[in-house]
N, C-alpha and C positions, 0 to 999 in steps of 0.2 A: 825811540827807546825800544829795545827788544829784550824780552825776558826769556831766558833759556833754563827750564827746569833740569836739574841734574838727576838722572835716574839712579845715581849712586844711593840716593836716599829713598828710592821707591821700594815697593814690596816685590821682590824678585819672583815670588810665587804667583803674582798677579801683574806681571809686567805690562801686558797688553792693556789691561784695565787702567793702570796708572799712567801709561802714555796717553790714553784717551782722556783721562781726567785732566791732564795737563793741557791737552789740546783744547778741550772744552772751556777750560778756565781762561785761556788767552795766550798760551805759549806761542812763540814765534820760531823757536828752535827746540830741539831735544838734545841736551848735552850728555854725552856718553864718556865716562872716565875709564880708560884702560890702564891698568897698573900691572907690572910684571913681577913684583916682589923683589926687584933688584934696585931699580932707580928709586923706588919708594918701598916701604916695608909691606904695604898692603898688596893683595893679589885680587884683581877683579876682572872686569868684563873684557872679552875678546871679540874678534870679528864675527863669531857665531851669534853673539847677542845683536849686533848691528843687522845681520842677515835676518834674524828672527823678528826684529822690530820693523824692518823696512816695509813689509807688505801692509802694515797696520796704520801707517801715517804718511801723509804727504809733506809733513814739516821737514825742513832741513835737519839732517843728523850731523851734529857738531861733535866730532870725535877728538878727544884730548888724550894724546898718547903719553902717559907717564912711564916710559919704557927706555931702557938703554938700547943704543943702536936702533933707533926707530926705522931706519932704512929697511930692516928685515920685515917690518910689519906693515909698511905703507901699502904695498900692493894688495894684501889680503883685506885690509880695511876698505880700500877703494872698491874692490870687487864685491864686497859685502853690501855696499850701498851708501858709504859715507859721502856726505856732501862737502864737509869741511874736515880736514885733518890738520891738527895743530901739534907741533913737536917742540920739545924743550931744547933750547940752545945748550943747556948743560949736559944733554944726553948724547950728543954726537960730536965727533971731531970735525965733521964736514957739514955744517949747517946749510951752506948754500947748495951743495949737491943734494942734500936730503929734501930741501924745498923744491928743487928742480924735479926730483922724482915724484913728488906730490903733483906738481903741475903736469908732468908727463901722463899721469893717471887721469887728467882732466877733472881734478878735484881742487876746490879752493884751498889755499895753503896758509897756515897760521904758524907763528912762532911764539913760544911761551918763555916767560922769565919768572923765576922764583923770587920770593921776597928779598933774598940776599944778593940777587944778581942785578947789576946796574944796567940801565938802558944802553950804555956804551957797548955792551956785549952784542947787541943786535943792530947797531946803527948801519952796518954794512949791508944788511939785507932788508931794511925797511922799505926800500923801493920795489922789492920783489914779492911782498906778501899781501894777502887779502885781509889778514886779521893779525892783531897782536893781542895775546892773552897775558894779562898781568895777574899773577897769583897773589891774592890778598890774604892768603893763609899759607902755611907750609904744606906742600902737596902730600897726599897719601890717605887722608881720612876726612870724612865729612864732620860737620858740627863744630868746627873750630871758630875761635874768635877772630874778628877782623884785625889786621895789622895796619895801624894808622899810617906808618911811614911809607907804605906802598902808594899812597895817594900822590906823593911827589912824582913818582914815575908815570902815573897816568897823566899828570899835568905836562911833564916833559914830552911824552909821546904825542900829546895833543898839539903842543907847540911845534914840534918837528913836523907833524903832519901839515899844519898850516904853512909853515915856512917853506917846505919843499913841495907842497901840493901832492903829498902822498895820498893814496886812496884807501888805505887800510882802515878797518873798523877796530876800535879798542874794546876788548872784552875784559871783564873782571870776574874772578872766581874765588869765592871763599868768604864766609861770614856776612853774606849779603842779607840785610834786613831792611825794614822801612826807614831805618835811620841811616845805615851805612850807604844805601843806594843814593841818598841825597848827595853825600860827600863825593862819591864816585862820579855822579852825573855832573856836578859842578866842575869837577876836574877834567871832564871831557870824555868819559866812557860812553859807549853806545850799546853794549850788550852786557846783561847782568845775569850771571849764572847763580841760581838759587836752588838749594837742595833741601836741607832740613827745615828751612823757613816755610817752604811750600808743602812738602810732603808730611811734615810734622804738624801742620795746622789742622784743626778740626774741620775747617771749611776752606778748601784750596782756592775756590773762586774769590772768596773774601780776602784771602792772603794776597792773591794777584792784584786785587783792587787797591789794597793798601800800598803795595809796591808802586803801582802806576800812579796812585794819588800822591805819593811822596814826591815823585818826580814832577808831576803836573803842577803841584803847588810850589815847586822850586823854580819853575820857569818865569 
């Protein structure tokens, strides 16, 4: 089980501090949400933030591009120091080519589906990706409630992985708490993105322990 704090919920005026807090608490990845104001209504982090964070942590930087035509942004995020770049199938007409571009940059490639997008939309590329990110809220803003119907997609992806011996990890993003993490883990998820649950806690280390304990008690 891997927990990836989303710095969308961090204090941007103290970003280095908040990355270090997450690392100390037990983070395995740092999740970075990039939004262009077009694919989603919000406008957030760009490759300059990745470049700024990179010298301050050895943790993998997991970059989730919520942008239209992600092909335009992949090289700059790779150059900035991204270890994983995940792109939405809904955001490009050429998902296979975009994933190839990520691989060309020698970065792990992920494909993302929104709550309203079926797994069928990405079946053709499941053998080519390192990670599948299932959005468990609608993309764009932190602090939303978990959408229960997305659990069926996690189960389907886990079944396809076993059936075809695919090697991708399943990541979930949105509304992750010590309760919803259990449901996602039971369905087959491997990586859990948590933002407001961690950064909104009075004690981040304790919040990490609650997430880990919820999964450990579930095994």
